[in-house]
C-alpha positions in Angstrom: -0.2 0.0 -0.1 1.3 3.5 -0.9 -1.3 4.8 1.7 -0.8 3.3 5.1 -4.1 4.5 6.3 -6.1 2.8 3.6 -4.4 -0.4 4.3 -5.6 -0.1 8.0 -9.0 0.2 6.8 -8.8 -2.7 4.5 -7.2 -4.6 7.4 -10.4 -4.3 9.4 -12.4 -6.1 6.6 -9.7 -8.7 6.4 -10.3 -9.6 10.1 -14.1 -9.9 9.3 -13.4 -12.1 6.1 -10.8 -14.3 8.4 -13.4 -14.6 11.0 -16.0 -16.0 8.5 -13.4 -18.4 6.9 -12.4 -19.8 10.1 -15.9 -20.6 11.2 -16.4 -22.1 7.6 -13.5 -24.3 8.2 -14.3 -25.4 11.8 -11.8 -23.3 13.8 -13.3 -22.7 17.2 -10.9 -19.9 18.3 -9.0 -17.1 16.7 -6.5 -14.7 18.4 -5.5 -11.6 16.3 -3.1 -9.0 17.2 -5.1 -5.8 16.5 -2.7 -3.2 18.1 0.4 -3.9 19.8 1.9 -1.6 22.4 4.7 -1.0 19.8 2.0 0.6 17.7 1.9 3.6 20.2 5.1 4.9 18.8 3.4 5.5 15.4 2.7 9.2 14.5 -0.3 10.5 16.4 -2.5 10.9 13.3 -2.0 7.3 12.3 -2.9 6.2 15.8 -5.9 8.3 15.8 -7.1 6.8 12.6 -6.4 3.3 13.9 -8.5 3.9 16.6 -11.3 5.1 14.8 -11.1 2.0 12.5 -11.3 0.0 15.6 -14.4 1.6 16.9 -16.0 1.1 13.6 -15.2 -2.4 13.0 -16.1 -3.0 16.8 -19.8 -2.1 16.2 -19.7 -4.4 13.0 -18.1 -7.3 14.6 -20.5 -7.1 17.6 -23.4 -7.2 15.1 -21.9 -10.3 13.4 -21.0 -11.9 16.6 -24.4 -11.7 17.8 -25.9 -13.2 14.7 -23.3 -15.8 14.4 -22.9 -16.9 18.2 -19.4 -15.4 18.6 -17.9 -14.4 22.0 -15.5 -11.6 21.7 -12.8 -11.2 24.4 -10.2 -8.3 24.4 -6.8 -8.7 25.9 -5.0 -5.3 26.9 -1.7 -4.9 28.7 -1.9 -1.2 28.5 -5.8 -0.3 28.5 -5.0 3.2 30.1 -3.8 4.5 26.8 -6.7 3.8 24.8 -9.4 6.3 24.2 -12.8 6.3 25.9 -14.5 5.7 22.7 -12.4 2.5 22.3 -12.7 1.2 25.8 -16.5 1.9 25.6 -16.5 -0.2 22.4 -14.6 -3.0 24.0 -16.7 -3.1 27.1 -19.8 -3.3 25.0 -18.7 -6.1 22.7 -17.5 -8.2 25.5 -20.7 -7.5 27.7 -22.9 -8.4 24.6 -20.9 -11.5 23.5 -20.3 -13.0 26.7 -22.9 -15.8 26.5 -22.0 -16.8 22.9 -20.5 -20.3 22.5 -20.2 -20.9 18.8 -16.9 -19.4 18.1 -14.2 -17.3 20.2 -12.6 -14.4 18.9 -9.5 -12.8 21.0 -8.5 -9.3 20.1 -5.3 -8.3 21.4 -5.5 -4.5 21.9 -2.8 -2.4 23.3 -1.3 -5.6 24.1 2.3 -6.7 24.2 4.4 -9.4 25.8 6.8 -7.3 27.6 3.9 -5.7 29.3 2.5 -9.1 30.1 5.5 -10.1 31.6 6.1 -6.9 33.7 2.3 -7.3 35.1 3.2 -10.9 36.0 6.5 -9.9 37.7 4.6 -7.1 39.7 1.8 -9.6 40.7 4.0 -12.0 41.8 6.3 -9.7 43.5 3.5 -8.3 45.7 2.3 -11.9 46.7 6.0 -12.5 47.9 6.2 -9.2 49.7 2.7 -9.9 51.2 4.0 -13.2 52.5 1.1 -15.0 50.4 3.7 -16.8 48.1 7.2 -17.9 48.7 10.0 -17.4 46.1 10.5 -21.2 45.9 6.7 -21.4 44.5 7.5 -19.4 41.5 7.2 -21.3 38.5 5.2 -21.5 35.3 1.9 -22.3 37.1 2.4 -19.1 39.1 1.8 -17.0 36.0 
């Protein structure tokens, strides 16, 4: 794409098409990285457009999810940076599709593995400091 913003708009449609294809092929769960924490480093105008695109496609995804029995779950490691309209769209999608069981769509928005690791480290450190966990108990299960 010569115009990155047009590419982002087309990417939203690609997600809709991919969900349809997965459902047709019998896939039960799809996880998509829609906006990583690294994307916050993009130009402000581009980030604004991406957030606008997200809200637009959130409405469409929710409508289709309700029609097609799709549960939508959004994972964020840095939700505080999201605009209020995006947070509202996320909350609405999750709330209104929570009881759907036909297909699961996981969207990673403002998500990054480094943030996930940092959150886990803070959580475990707090438990150790409070005395509710021993250092020796930290293993893969603790995460």
